[in-house]
N, C-alpha and C positions, 0 to 999 in steps of 0.2 A: 447642234443647235437649227431649225426648224431654218427651210426655202420657207424666205419671202414671197415667190414669185407665186404668180398668180395661176398657173398651170404647174405640173411639174416638168420637166424634163423627159424627152428620149430621147438625147441625143447620147453619140458616146464620146467621152473623153478620146481623140486619139493622137496616135505619136510618129514617127518616121518606122519603119518596120528595122532599120539599123541607126545608129548614130550617125549626122550626115557631115559633123564637126565645124560644121558653118550654120549660120540663123536657116532653119528648112522654112520654105515657101508649101503651105496648103494650099490646097486647088483641087475645085469642083468646077466642071462644065455638066450644064443642068440644060435641060428644055423644058419650057414652058407647059402644061396641060393646054390642047386642044380643046376649042367648043366651048368657051365656057366664059366669049365677052374679052371686055380691057381689065386689065388689073387693074380693083380699085383698092389696092395696098399689097406691100411685099414690106414685112417687117422680120431686121434680122435681130435675134438673142447671139452675145458670144461674149465669150470665157477663156480665158487660156493660160497654164502656167509657162508663167514667161512673160515679157511682153509684146503687144502682137499692133499689127497695124492691117487692119482691113482695107479688100477693096472688089469692086464687083464691077467688073468691065473695065476696070483699067483706074476708076476713079473711089478715091476716099471715101468712105460712108462716112464718114465727118472728121470734123476739129479735133477731134484727141488725141491727144498722143501718150506713149508709155500706161496704156489701159495692159489691165486692169488695175495699175497700181502696188502698193504695199498693202494689204489689211493681212492681221493674223488666219493666214491662209490654215493653217490648221484644221480651226472652225469657221473661215468665213472667205470665201473668195467671191468678190461682186462679179458681176457682168454687170454689161452694157445695152441697149437695146436703140436701135436704129433703123427711121424710118428710112429706105432703100427705091421706095419707090418709082422713085425717078428714072435710077439705074437699069431696073433689070429690063431683061427684052426678048425675044423672043429664043433665044439660045442667049445662057448669061456665064460667065465663067465668074467665082466667087477665089478673092485668094486671099490668103491671111499667112503674111511674115512674120516668127515668133522668134522673140531673142531674147536674151539670158533672162535680163531686167531685175528683180528685188528674190523671185524660184531658184534659181541658178545661178547668179551673178558669184561675185564676190560681197558682204555684206558685213561690216564693223571693222574696227582695229585688229582680231583676233586672226588674222591672214585665212579664217572660214571662207569656205563659199560652199551652195547649193542647200543650204542649213533644209529647204524643205522639199528633195526632194533632185536625182539628177535628170528627168524627161521631159523636156518639153514637152506640151502640150496642147491641142483646142477644142474645143468645143461651141458646134453653133447650131443654129436650128433658125431656118429663111421659112418663115408663113405666105405664101400669099395666094390674097382672097381676088377670086375673080366678081365679075360682075353679077355675076349668079346666083354667089354665095358659095359656091364652089370653094373650095382649100385646098393649097398643092404644100405641105411639108417636105422641107430637106434637109436633113440633118446630116451632121459629121459622122463619119460611121467608113466601114472601111474600101468603101468605096472612091474616096478622097485618097489621093494623092500626092507625094511630099515630096521637095525639085530644089539641090544645093541650091542657096541665092547669091546676088554679088554682095553679103554681110560675110566678111572672112572669121571677125571676133566682134566682140560685140559685149562690155562690161561698164557698169555705168561705173566705175571709180577707173576703170583701164581706159576707156572710147574706146571708139567703134573703128572698124576697118572695113573699107568698100572695094571693090574691085568692080568698075566701070565695066572692064573688057566681055564680064560669066553677064550681063545683062541680056534677058531673052526679053524679047519684045511677045513671043507668042508664050509666055506665062500668063497671059491676059487675052489673048485672043482664042474666040470662037473655034471650033475645031483644029487647034494646032497641035502639035506632040512635039511638049517639050524634052531636052536633050532630059537623058540622067534620073527618068521620072521610077521611086522610089513609093512602094507599097504603103500603106500605113496600117498602124493597128491600132487595137482597140487597148487603154489599160483601166484598171483598177480605180475606179475614182467616185466618191461618193455623193454623187452631186443635189444633198440637202445641203452640202455646203455653199453653193451659186448663192447668192444673195444682191439682190439689185444695189446700187451706189445708194449711200444719203446724202455724199457731200457731188462735190462738180466735177467733172474731168481735168487734169490736167491738158492746157491747149497755150497752142504759142499770144504771146500776150502781147509784143513788142518787136520793133527791129531797129538794132542802132548799129549804124553807119560809123567808121573808123573815126579819131580826132587825129591821127596823124599816125605815119610807119617813117619807120627808120632803122638803121643798122647798127647795131650793137658794138663796141668798144672789141667783142672775140668778134664782129665779122656776123652775125647773126641778125636776121631780120625778124622787127618785132613792131607791132602794132597795138595800137592804142585805142580804146572804146570808149574811154572816159568817163567809165561805170562800171564799181564789180557791179559784175549781173549772172547771171545764173541761165544755162540754155546752150548752147554749140552755135557755131559756126556754119553758113552755106555759102556757097555760089556756083557758079557757072565757069570752065574753063577746057583750055585744048591745049594737049599738048603731045608730045609723045607717046605715042601705047605702050602700057607695061612700067611707065616715069612713074615719081610716088612724091604725092607733096607729101610733108606732115606738121600737123598742128600740133601743139604741144600750150597748155593754156597754165594760166596760174593769173593769183590777185591782185601783186607786186613785180616791183623790181627793185632789185638791191646789187650796190654797186652797177644800177645799169642795165644788171641781165634779168634774166627769166630768175623769179624768188620762185623758186619747188619745194626746197626745203620742208613748211609748214602742211604740204601735202599728203609727209609722212611715205609712203610707199602705193600715193594713188597715182597713175602713169599718167592721168589728163590728157591722154595723147589720141588725134585721129589721124587716121592714115587713109591716103583717099590713092587708091592706081586706076591711072588714067587709063583711055579707051583707044587713043589715038583719034576722037571725034569730041563734039562739041560735050564736054557730060557737067551734069549737075549735082552736087552732091549735100546732102542737107541729113545728118548722122544722127540721125530719131531717135535709135535704141540706147542713147547713153545720155548725159545732162558733165556741165563743167561749172564750178563757179569760180569765176576770171571777170578781171577786168583788162590782161595784156592774154595777147595769141606771140607765138612764135612760128615761126611759117618759114619752113626747110624744103628746098624741093620743088618753088616757083618755075612752071614752065617761061621764063620770060624769054628764051629766044622766038618762042611760037604767042605767046601769049603777051609777053608784054610787060613791063614792069608792076608788079605790087604795087597800085595804089588805094587810098580809101576805095574808091569806087569797084574796086577785085573783090570783095567779100561785106558781109554785112551777119550781123550775130540777132540769131532769135532770141528772145526772153522767154523762158516755159517757166507758169507756176499756175498751181488749180486755178481754174476760170472765179477767182472772188472776185464780188463788185468794191471798186472804192465808193466811201460812206461818208469818212470823214475829212478837214481841208483844215491846216491850223499857216499863218505869218504871221510875223510881228515886225516891227523895225530894227530888229538883231538879224543879220543876215548869219551869222555862226550858227544862230539859234535855226535860223532857218535850215539851213545845212544840217544839222546835226537832226532836225524832223525830217528831213529828206531821207536822210542813210538809213532812219527806224522803215520810216517804209519801207524803202530796198530790202532791206535786211529780212522785214516779213514775205517782199513776192522773193525772192532769192533762197526765203523758207518753209515758205509753206506749197511746197512741190507737193500733193495727196497726202499729205502728214508731215505737223509741222517737229518741222527737224534743229539740231542744233545748228550744224554749220552747210555747207552744200557741198564742198569744194575737197575735202580731204579722204582716208578710208576711216570714214563712222557716217556720216547722215542719217545719225537714227533718231525716235523719236524720242528726245531724252523731256520724262515729265517735270524736271523742274527748272526746264526756259520756258514752256505755258504756265507751267501755275502762276508762273510772275509775271508774265506776260498779256494772259486772255484782256484782261481788259484794254491795253493799249491797241491791241489788233481787232477790239469787236467797235473801240472808233474806227480805226483807219477802213476797216473794212467790212463788209457780209459774213462773216467768219460763223453763222452760225449753222448751216448744214455743213460746212469744212471738219467743224472741231465735232458736230453731231457723229457727226461721220467716225474721227478717230476715237472719243466716247464708248463708241461701240465695242473696236478691240480692246479698248483700256478695261471693260468691265471684264468679256471675256478669257482676254489674261490674269486677272485679276479672279477669277469664276472657277479657276484651275490652276491656282497658285495660292486658294486657301486664303483667298480674303487681301493676298499680298498686292500692293498692286507694284508691277517691277519699275525698272530705273529707267528701262527704254519700252515700248508697245508703236510694234510688236515688239513682244519681247524674245533677243537672239539669246539674248546672256543666257537663258537657261539650256541652251547650246552647245554650251562652252564648258568648256571649266572653268572656275571660277575665275572673276577677272582678278590680279594681284590688284591687293591693296581694302578692295572691296566689301572682304567679309563676307559671313554668309548671309544668303537674299533676303530681307526681312523686307518690311516698313518702313521706311526711310522718311524724315521731315522734309517737307517743299516739294521731293519730288514727290511719294504716294498723296501725296495734299494734292494734287491734279485731279482725283478721283473726285473730290469736292469743289477745287475754286474753280475750275472749269467749266460746269457748269452752271455754278452761280454765277460768274461772270457774263456768261449766254443769258439767266434766268433777268438779271442787271439789264444788261444792251438791249436784248429786244422780249421781252416779259411774256415768252412765251413757256407756259408752266409746263408743257409737255418736255420739257429738256429735263425737268425737275422729277418728273414722273417715272421716264424710262431710268434716268440716272439716280435715283434714291438708293437701290436696294445696292449697287456699288458703294454711293454717297457713306451709304451707314456701313455697309461691312470695314471702310476702308477704317472708319472711327473705331470699329468695334474691337477688331485687332489691332488698334496702336492701344486702346486701354487694356490690351490682354500684355504686354509688353512695356509695362510702367513697373517702375521702382516701387517696393512699399511707403516713401514717400509723396506716391500720385506724380511723379516728377517720371518725364521721359528722355532720361538720361542712361539707356538700356541700347544697346545695337550699334550697329554700325550707322552712319552717319555720314551725307556732302559738307553740313552745317553750314559755317560762309563760304563756300565754294568761293576761291578766286579770290580771297581779299587781298588785293592791292600792294599788302604789306609781307606776303606771305613768298617765301622762294620762292621762284621760277619754278623748278623741278619737283615742289612740294606743294601743288592749292589745296591740298586738305588745313595745311597754319593757319588757319583764319585766330584772329586776337578771341572774337566772338566765344563763352562756354558754347559747348555743342547741346550741353542740356538745355540752357536759357532759350537758345534759339528752338529746340524740337519740342519745348512745353510750351512757348511758343505759338507756333503751330498748329500743336493738339486744339490749344485753346480754342484760333481760328475756326478749327474743322468744328471741332461740337459745338461750338457757336452759330455757322451759319446747317449744319445739317438741324440743329435745333429748330433754324427759323425755317427752312427749308419743309421739319415734319410738319412745323404748324401750318405752311405756305399750303399743306395737302391732306392738311384739317387730319394727321396722325398725331392726336392728343399722347398718347403713349410713350411714343419715341422722344415728341419734344420736351416732355418731363423726364425721361430716360437721358438726353444728349444737354438738357439743360442741365440736371445735376453735372454730370461729367464736366460741363466747363466752366461751374463753377468751382467745383473740385480741383479742379488744375490749377485755378486761375490763384484761389486758395494754397494750394501750395506753392506756385511761384513765389507768390509774395513771400511766404513764408521762409522759402529755403533761396531766394534768389535775390529780394526785395532789402533794403537796409531802410534804418529811417529816415537817413536824412533823403532816399528817395536815388539815391546807387543802387546802380544793378551790378550781378554779380558780371566780373571778366571788363566794368567800365569801358567795354569801346559803343562806337557808334552807333553799329548796326545793333544792340541787345537795348538800347534806348532807343530805334525807332522803331525794333518792332512791338516792344513791349509799350509804348506809345498811344504807335495806331489801331492794333490788334487790341485794343483796349482792355489790360492786364491791371492796371493803375488808376487809383482814387484819382479821383481831380487834382487834391491838393501834392499827392508825393509823382504826378504823372507834369505840373509844374516844375516839380524840384527836375526831377527826369530831363525836363526841355531845356532848361538851364541847363543842365551837365552838356547834354548833348551841343548846344550850341557852343558851352567852352571849349568843347573837345575836337567839333566844326572849327572855329577862330586857330585853337594853339596847332592845328594843323597847317594853317593857311590857306585852309579849305579850298584843301586837296580831296576827295574824296579817298577814303577809305572803308568804304566796305564791299561786301564780295557777292555773289547771288541773291542772296537772304537780305541784305538790308541797303543793297543800293535802292527797289523799286520805291520805297516807304521812305528815305532819310527826309526826305526836302517835304514831306505830308509831316513827316514827327516834328521837322520845327516852324513848319505854318499854323500847325495848332497848337502849339504851344508859345503860340508869343513872338518866335522869330522868322520872322518871313524874308525880313534884309539878310539873314544870315543862307537859308535858302537860295534867294537867290545868285547870294557870292556864289555858292557851292555849285549850283547850274552854270553861271556864265565862269569860273574859271579859266585859265586856257593853262594853266602849268600839270605837268605829265604828273598825279594821275587825274585826269577831269574829263565829263564830258566830254569837250569843247576839245583838250587836246588834241585827239584821233581828225577833228574838224582841222588845227591849225598843220595836221600832218598830209591835210590832201584826202581825210579818207572820204569814203560814198556810199558807205555801209558803216554797221556799225561792229565795234571788233569783238573778239572774248575776250580779250585780258585788257586793262587800261594804256599797257603801252604793248601790246602787239608792235608794235614798230619802234624802235627807241628811238631820241629826236637827233642820233648822225643817218638813222632812214634808214640800221641797219634791223635786222629783223629780227625778237624777243627769243633768246637764246635757251628757253622751255623748249619741250620735246612738245606740249602743244599750244597751238598756236592758231589761231584762226580769224580772217578778218571780214568774215560775214557771219555772226551770233547774235540774235539782236536780245536777247535775255536783257543788257544792261537797258534797250536801251524802253525797259520800261518806266523811263521819266517821262516817258513823253505822256502817259496818261496822267501827268501831274501837271504838266504843258493844258493838255487838252483844257484841267479842271480850274486851274490856278490862273496861266494867262488869259488861256480864254475864254475863260468862265462858263463852258457849257457840262453840266455836271446832271446826271440823276437823281429825282425826289424821290420815284416811285418807279420800278420797272419797266422798260422798253421805253420810259423818257414821255409815257404818260403826263405823269409834268415832271417839270425840268429846273432847274435851279442853276442861274445863271449869275453868278458874284465873280466878275473878272476880280483880282486881288493885283493890281501891278506895281513893277519893281524892280531894281534889276539895271534900270535908266532906258527902260520899252517905254516908248512912246504910241507904240499904238496895234492893235492885234486883232486880228478879225482868223473867225473861226465859224466850221459851217461843218454840221451832221444832218443826214438823212436818217432820219428813225420809220420805226414804223408807218407812223401818222404825218409824215412831212418831211422837210429841211427847216430843224431850227436854226438862225443864223444868232450868232451874237458880236460886234467888233465898236471900239474900242478907240480913242484915242483921249493924248494929256495934254490940252495946254492953257499957259497960263495957269496953272494950277487948278483949269477943270477939268475931271474926267467927264466924260459924251461917253454914254452906255447907247448901241443902237442896238434892238433886240427885237428878231419877227421869231415868229411863237407859227405852227401850223395850225389847223382846225384840225381838232381831238388831243390837243395836249395844251394844258396851261401851265402856267411858269411863276415862277418868285423868281424876281431881283432883291440882292442884300447886297448893303454896302453895308461896310462896315464899323459901327457905331449909331448907323437906324434901324429904322422900323422896314420890318422887309414890305414888296412893291406886290400886291399880287397880280398877276395878268390872265388876260384871255387871246386866245390868237389875233394876231393881227402885226405891227409893226409898231414899236416905239422908241424912243428918244427922252434918257433922262441924264440927270447933270447934277455933278455931285463934288464938291473940297477933295483934289487929290487929297 
């Protein structure tokens, strides 16, 4: 991959001459050239093998943390550019603390580490421009030194150990001679791998103070922050030199103690060794998913009792701006929506991960495939997901068109995962190549994402076409299917009711249809015809082999009907029959959820589209397990991986795989935004907006708003005396269509409008 840099890099990737066994601190002292006037600008470009914290004269160069994040390092290592003009002085010290991060730390549940290399490294170029036009350039080379830092251990899964007694002010002071100076050496590194960020940096987003501090039955000190979040704790404390404070993190309590079993073998523990003076600790080279913390070794005799004022939690995620808001008269649904928002925050940390707490935290493609429309309403994720899609295309390009299960793909560096079969295209997961860019196109109306990703989109569908059986069905190769069907046994999430071939073939039809539409948008007539023909043949095969004359779909369960209806695989008469059967199944299951990852995002739409809106609302508002609101009744503040991640008696699901922060099942929020909130795009980017709230479920009012590229659209409605009053605001540059059941459409220009209709 060619570098996207304006200028090629001249710097060398450097590493300590010997492994320091702790996080190295790279250091360079420089003197600005004389006789050229004032400093006009000072620009620093920097990247690293590992995550870095860069300072100039002791001041951070920016507010980003965990840079350069995680990309497909084999082909793309991102760098950041910082304006440090305000920080440079006549004599300047540049330092960079480099930790293991994703480069050398643990990754995945296979007990592997250092997948990308054993050596940590730094590459940087400082360009200082003076008033007379003179340019002074400082590059990483063997004139830089390395020093053992105060970070003794650091790992994204296991935590960070900081020894305040090892800190030295001399690291940042000009003219100083830090102890234990180690030379640096250059290492072989292809600078054409360096590319600027497409997406935003990871930054500190919020600070939360504890809501309670107490002693558990076993005598341990526990802290509750009231919200499941992602980040770390920070505090200032004084205590005996050499004494240690330990902080262990977890999302839930079990039997009134920290519930750490779901973390699997991730230690999620930070250690802080005191200097005897006043010490500030903030472990910025790790992150944890937690609501609760267990504090051991707090120096009560010196610092006093641990109280909610003693520490704070720092919320960390990519800098994505909130764009969509939703609220209604049902407090339970409002909490569900809040849980979706917080699940997005916690898992949008540099890439869209499955979970942020256990020994996994991978960019699973299936999760974001179904969640992208929800994410694009809640936040501006255009550049965030576009950045990740670059890596998806790179991984796919180097795997013969196969979109992997996770991006970046670490599975290719390991023996095959037991049960996953030979790596190949997989429905819903590999479909991220098509569904995510399409979701961005619909949300933001910028066709450049389609232009950039079209080769990847087309390659995915062509790869799947090569896997079809002679019947034209995608019923071959490994599939996750309707993963985590609530009726599957806890120890075997594969055992869904939905026939895998039905799920996969439906997914292919949707992808082929979307790629055909994309080709049409881009003016690629031959490709549009090719993929339209594939979509038609897939639809024909689906109906021939999976759909009975009475509308029954093979395996006769909610997921297969939901996909067939929403993806458009059925004609009108058969769709109505399928909808009726789906409504019967939902009723017969007492409105408890019976779908997994594949069916859950679409079941409410399938019911509503076929005339069963009341069933959709009863399904959405059911509180028994499994349901969307059951976790809310159990105090959840994020979306769970399993419907019953915690059982009604307060014990954790006995399955080996359980997370309390998994956003995928929160994809129902997309339906809430469109159906309850009443806001949906009629054209990509909301140049035309569909305003069509459909009340139900006992909800008496709703407020929804979305910041689009054209401005903010708002829809508020209320029910009173059987009259539905809808107030809508359409910004300049947008037109709207208001729809009420059984009435003619109302076309609107910019402005604020009030419409009343019988409920």
